[in-house]
C-alpha positions as CSV (number, residue, x, y, z in Angstrom):
1,X,0.0,0.0,0.0
2,X,1.5,3.3,-1.0
3,X,1.2,6.4,1.2
4,X,1.5,9.9,-0.4
5,X,2.4,13.0,1.5
6,X,0.2,15.4,-0.3
7,X,-0.4,18.8,1.3
8,X,-3.8,19.5,3.0
9,X,-5.4,23.0,2.8
10,X,-4.5,24.9,6.0
11,X,-8.0,26.4,6.0
12,X,-9.7,23.0,6.1
13,X,-7.9,21.3,9.0
14,X,-8.9,17.8,10.0
15,X,-11.1,15.1,8.6
16,X,-14.4,16.8,9.5
17,X,-13.5,20.2,8.0
18,X,-12.3,18.5,4.9
19,X,-15.5,16.4,4.6
20,X,-17.8,19.3,5.3
21,X,-16.2,21.8,3.0
22,X,-16.2,19.3,0.2
23,X,-20.0,19.2,0.4
24,X,-20.9,22.9,0.9
25,X,-18.1,24.9,-0.5
26,X,-18.2,23.7,-4.2
27,X,-20.4,24.4,-7.2
28,X,-22.9,21.8,-8.4
29,X,-23.1,23.5,-11.8
30,X,-19.5,23.1,-13.2
31,X,-20.5,21.0,-16.3
32,X,-23.6,20.6,-18.5
33,X,-24.9,17.1,-19.1
34,X,-26.9,15.5,-21.8
35,X,-29.6,13.4,-20.1
36,X,-30.7,9.9,-21.2
37,X,-33.2,7.6,-19.6
38,X,-32.5,3.9,-20.3
39,X,-35.1,1.2,-19.8
40,X,-33.6,-1.5,-17.6
41,X,-34.1,-5.3,-18.1
42,X,-36.6,-5.2,-15.3
43,X,-38.6,-2.3,-16.9
44,X,-37.4,0.6,-14.7
45,X,-35.8,3.9,-15.5
46,X,-32.1,4.3,-15.2
47,X,-31.0,7.9,-15.7
48,X,-27.6,8.6,-17.3
49,X,-26.0,12.0,-17.6
50,X,-23.5,12.2,-20.5
51,X,-20.6,14.6,-20.9
52,X,-20.0,14.6,-24.6
53,X,-16.6,15.1,-26.3
54,X,-14.7,14.4,-29.5
55,X,-15.8,11.3,-31.3
56,X,-13.6,8.4,-30.4
57,X,-12.3,10.0,-27.1
58,X,-12.1,7.7,-24.1
59,X,-15.3,7.5,-22.0
60,X,-15.3,7.3,-18.2
61,X,-18.3,5.9,-16.3
62,X,-18.7,7.7,-13.0
63,X,-20.5,6.2,-10.0
64,X,-21.5,8.5,-7.2
65,X,-21.7,7.8,-3.5
66,X,-24.6,7.3,-1.0
67,X,-27.5,9.7,-1.7
68,X,-25.4,11.4,-4.4
69,X,-26.1,12.1,-8.1
70,X,-24.6,13.6,-11.2
71,X,-24.8,16.9,-9.3
72,X,-22.7,15.8,-6.4
73,X,-19.8,18.2,-6.1
74,X,-17.1,15.5,-6.6
75,X,-18.9,14.3,-9.7
76,X,-19.0,17.8,-11.1
77,X,-15.3,18.2,-10.3
78,X,-14.5,15.0,-12.0
79,X,-16.6,16.0,-15.0
80,X,-14.8,19.3,-15.4
81,X,-11.4,17.6,-15.2
82,X,-12.4,15.0,-17.8
83,X,-13.8,17.8,-20.1
84,X,-10.5,19.7,-19.8
85,X,-8.7,16.5,-20.9
86,X,-10.9,16.2,-24.0
87,X,-12.6,13.0,-22.7
88,X,-16.2,11.9,-22.4
89,X,-18.1,10.8,-19.3
90,X,-21.3,9.0,-18.4
91,X,-22.7,9.3,-14.9
92,X,-24.9,6.6,-13.6
93,X,-27.6,8.0,-11.3
94,X,-28.5,5.1,-9.0
95,X,-32.2,4.3,-8.9
96,X,-34.0,6.8,-6.8
97,X,-31.0,9.2,-6.9
98,X,-31.5,11.1,-10.2
99,X,-32.1,14.8,-9.6
100,X,-34.4,17.1,-11.5
101,X,-31.9,19.4,-13.3
102,X,-34.1,22.4,-12.5
103,X,-34.6,21.5,-8.9
104,X,-31.7,19.7,-7.5
105,X,-33.4,19.1,-4.2
106,X,-36.0,16.9,-5.9
107,X,-35.2,13.2,-6.7
108,X,-37.0,11.6,-9.6
109,X,-39.2,8.6,-8.9
110,X,-38.6,5.1,-10.4
111,X,-41.1,2.6,-11.7
112,X,-40.1,-0.5,-9.7
113,X,-40.6,-1.1,-5.9
114,X,-36.9,-0.9,-5.0
115,X,-34.1,1.5,-4.4
116,X,-30.3,1.0,-4.8
117,X,-27.7,-0.4,-2.5
118,X,-23.9,-1.0,-2.1
119,X,-23.9,-4.4,-3.8
120,X,-26.2,-3.7,-6.8
121,X,-24.0,-4.3,-9.8
122,X,-26.6,-5.3,-12.4
123,X,-27.2,-1.7,-13.5
124,X,-23.5,-1.0,-13.9
125,X,-23.2,-4.1,-16.0
126,X,-26.2,-3.1,-18.1
127,X,-24.6,0.4,-18.8
128,X,-21.2,-1.1,-19.6
129,X,-22.8,-3.4,-22.2
130,X,-24.9,-0.6,-23.6
131,X,-21.9,1.8,-24.0
132,X,-19.7,-1.0,-25.4
133,X,-22.3,-1.8,-28.0
134,X,-22.5,1.8,-29.1
135,X,-18.8,2.4,-29.2
136,X,-17.3,-1.1,-29.9
137,X,-13.8,0.3,-30.6
138,X,-13.8,2.9,-27.8
139,X,-11.8,2.9,-24.6
140,X,-13.9,2.6,-21.5
141,X,-12.8,3.5,-18.0
142,X,-14.6,4.0,-14.7
143,X,-14.4,6.0,-11.5
144,X,-16.4,5.2,-8.4
145,X,-16.7,7.3,-5.2
146,X,-17.6,5.8,-1.8
147,X,-20.6,3.6,-2.3
148,X,-20.1,3.8,-6.0
149,X,-16.6,2.7,-5.6
150,X,-17.8,-0.4,-3.6
151,X,-20.2,-1.2,-6.4
152,X,-17.4,-0.8,-9.0
153,X,-14.9,-3.0,-7.2
154,X,-17.5,-5.7,-6.6
155,X,-18.5,-5.7,-10.3
156,X,-14.9,-5.8,-11.4
157,X,-14.3,-8.8,-9.1
158,X,-17.4,-10.5,-10.5
159,X,-16.3,-9.9,-14.0
160,X,-12.6,-10.9,-13.7
161,X,-10.9,-11.0,-17.1
162,X,-14.3,-10.5,-18.8
163,X,-14.6,-6.9,-17.8
164,X,-15.1,-4.5,-20.7
165,X,-13.7,-1.6,-18.6
166,X,-10.0,-1.2,-19.3
167,X,-9.0,0.5,-16.0
168,X,-10.7,2.0,-13.0
169,X,-10.2,4.3,-10.0
170,X,-12.0,4.4,-6.7
171,X,-12.1,7.1,-4.0
172,X,-12.9,6.6,-0.3
173,X,-14.4,3.1,-0.6
174,X,-15.9,1.4,2.5
175,X,-14.5,-2.0,1.7
176,X,-16.2,-3.8,4.6
177,X,-19.8,-2.6,4.9
178,X,-20.4,-4.0,8.3
179,X,-17.3,-2.5,9.8
180,X,-18.2,0.9,8.2
181,X,-21.7,0.7,9.6
182,X,-20.5,0.0,13.1
183,X,-17.9,2.7,12.8
184,X,-20.6,5.3,12.0
185,X,-22.4,4.3,15.2
186,X,-19.8,6.0,17.3
187,X,-18.8,9.7,17.9
188,X,-19.1,12.0,15.0
189,X,-20.2,9.1,12.9
190,X,-23.7,9.3,14.3
191,X,-24.0,12.8,12.9
192,X,-23.0,11.7,9.4
193,X,-25.3,8.7,9.6
194,X,-28.2,10.8,10.7
195,X,-27.9,13.1,7.7
196,X,-28.0,10.2,5.3
197,X,-30.8,8.4,7.1
198,X,-33.1,11.4,6.9
199,X,-33.4,11.0,3.1
200,X,-32.9,7.2,3.0
201,X,-35.8,6.7,5.3
202,X,-38.0,9.1,3.3
203,X,-37.2,7.2,0.1
204,X,-37.9,3.8,1.6
205,X,-41.2,4.9,3.1
206,X,-42.2,6.5,-0.3
207,X,-41.6,3.2,-2.1
208,X,-43.9,1.4,0.5
209,X,-46.6,4.0,-0.1
210,X,-46.4,3.8,-3.9
211,X,-46.2,0.0,-4.2
212,X,-48.3,-1.4,-1.4
213,X,-49.0,-4.7,-3.0
214,X,-45.4,-5.5,-4.1
215,X,-43.8,-8.6,-2.5
216,X,-40.6,-6.8,-1.8
217,X,-42.5,-4.1,0.0
218,X,-44.4,-6.6,2.1
219,X,-41.2,-7.7,3.6
220,X,-40.3,-4.2,4.8
221,X,-40.9,-3.2,8.4
222,X,-42.2,0.4,8.3
223,X,-42.2,1.0,12.0
224,X,-38.6,-0.2,12.3
225,X,-37.6,2.1,9.4
226,X,-39.1,5.1,11.2
227,X,-37.3,4.2,14.4
228,X,-33.9,3.5,12.7
229,X,-31.0,5.5,14.1
230,X,-28.1,3.6,12.6
231,X,-27.3,2.3,9.1
232,X,-27.5,-1.3,10.5
233,X,-31.0,-0.7,11.8
234,X,-32.1,0.9,8.5
235,X,-30.5,-1.8,6.3
236,X,-32.0,-4.6,8.4
237,X,-35.5,-3.1,8.2
238,X,-35.4,-1.7,4.6
239,X,-32.5,-2.4,2.4
240,X,-32.1,-6.1,3.1
241,X,-35.7,-7.2,2.8
242,X,-36.5,-4.9,-0.1
243,X,-33.7,-6.4,-2.2
244,X,-33.8,-10.1,-1.2
245,X,-31.3,-10.3,1.6
246,X,-31.9,-12.3,4.8
247,X,-31.0,-9.3,6.9
248,X,-28.3,-6.6,7.4
249,X,-25.5,-9.1,8.1
250,X,-26.3,-11.0,4.9
251,X,-26.5,-7.8,2.9
252,X,-23.2,-6.6,4.2
253,X,-21.4,-9.9,3.8
254,X,-22.6,-10.4,0.2
255,X,-22.2,-6.8,-0.9
256,X,-18.8,-5.8,0.6
257,X,-16.2,-5.3,-2.1
258,X,-13.6,-6.8,0.3
259,X,-14.7,-10.2,-0.8
260,X,-14.1,-9.5,-4.5
261,X,-10.8,-7.6,-4.6
262,X,-8.7,-10.8,-5.2
263,X,-10.6,-11.5,-8.4
264,X,-10.0,-8.2,-10.1
265,X,-8.0,-8.6,-13.3
266,X,-7.8,-5.0,-14.7
267,X,-5.6,-2.1,-13.4
268,X,-7.3,-0.3,-10.5
269,X,-6.1,2.6,-8.4
270,X,-7.9,2.9,-5.0
271,X,-7.4,6.3,-3.3
272,X,-8.2,6.8,0.4
273,X,-7.3,8.8,3.5
274,X,-6.1,7.6,6.9
275,X,-8.5,10.0,8.6
276,X,-11.7,9.1,6.7
277,X,-14.4,9.4,9.3
278,X,-16.7,7.0,7.5
279,X,-14.6,3.8,7.9
280,X,-12.0,2.2,10.2
281,X,-8.5,2.0,8.8
282,X,-8.4,-1.7,9.6
283,X,-10.7,-2.2,6.6
284,X,-8.1,-0.5,4.3
285,X,-5.4,-2.8,5.8
286,X,-7.5,-5.9,5.1
287,X,-8.2,-4.7,1.6
288,X,-4.4,-4.4,1.0
289,X,-3.9,-7.9,2.2
290,X,-6.5,-9.6,-0.1
291,X,-6.3,-7.4,-3.2
292,X,-5.1,-8.8,-6.4
293,X,-1.7,-7.6,-7.9
294,X,-3.8,-5.5,-10.3
295,X,-5.1,-3.3,-7.5
296,X,-3.0,-0.5,-6.1
297,X,-4.1,1.1,-2.8
298,X,-2.9,4.6,-2.1
299,X,-3.5,6.6,1.0
300,X,-2.9,10.1,2.3
301,X,-2.6,11.0,6.0
302,X,-5.5,13.5,5.5
303,X,-8.4,14.1,3.2
304,X,-11.6,13.2,5.1
305,X,-14.2,11.3,3.1
306,X,-14.1,11.9,-0.7
307,X,-12.8,15.4,-0.1
308,X,-8.9,15.7,-0.3
309,X,-8.9,19.5,-0.3
310,X,-5.6,21.3,-1.0
311,X,-4.8,24.8,-2.3
312,X,-3.7,28.1,-0.6
313,X,-7.2,29.6,-0.3
314,X,-10.8,28.5,-0.5
315,X,-11.2,30.3,-3.8
316,X,-8.1,28.5,-5.2
317,X,-9.0,25.1,-3.8
318,X,-7.9,21.9,-5.6
319,X,-9.1,18.4,-4.9
320,X,-6.2,15.9,-4.9
321,X,-8.0,12.6,-5.3
322,X,-10.1,13.8,-8.3
323,X,-7.0,15.2,-9.9
324,X,-5.0,12.1,-9.2
325,X,-7.8,9.9,-10.6
326,X,-8.1,11.7,-13.9
327,X,-4.3,12.1,-14.2
328,X,-3.8,8.4,-13.7
329,X,-6.4,7.4,-16.3
330,X,-5.3,10.0,-18.9
331,X,-1.7,8.9,-18.4
332,X,-2.5,5.4,-19.6
333,X,-1.9,4.4,-23.2
334,X,-5.1,4.5,-25.3
């Protein structure tokens, strides 16, 4: 595992300042997308946001994190860097996460009684097949952030040598979902979990109201969802039963990318920070032990969660992990 001594911004000291500034101090309108709605094999809507470029330019699939979208600040930052490189991008908005471009506070509804989760790789595979069929001679890469990184690593492990993606980068991945969930039950983790749970619970309850007769909804415990105060409680009451898992433990075990790292057979760069408030460092150490030789894990002493803010002043901020991700991909032979 490589450790890099990048320089953190003096005005965003510590993991929590880094993480918070990364969410509130950046624009969500850096790039303009072309929206496409695909019909999935199970007859649902999957919203893609494309950043077009020169014909034949490499294309990067971008997967956002928990409760994110194509308008998440780190997705916008990656989009601008890819556009500056003359590349193309396709952002997958996980089901229930696509935002109305005119009202970013509003999530668009889906047509099936389900949401998304950390181990759902079917939609990623569907998008890869679709893009590969459209551009059979094109170069296809991927970048996944947080939950999206877990999905990406799991899918790459499932695919092995059959992956159509030529290389990939992940940022701030919670390799062990159970360990991450338990970590967020302590200290400041409860604050972060509470913010996510507010919207996750609302989405889950909305699915129950919209599809009262669906078998997946019948397995959901509405009262336990309303009472949930931790990710484990929410996933045990909503995520697991809605998506066919026996419970939270089964969901975490089967969905953690940690179990799939040894099967990856394409070059992957995994970026993370030692002070990430969303996961224990023991998970990163375990990932290093089991990862295949094609996976390089790089950490910095600082960076928070999916933030990595550098630069002399807030108005001259730079974002190390995003810059490193794009530089690593664009430096590869095409």
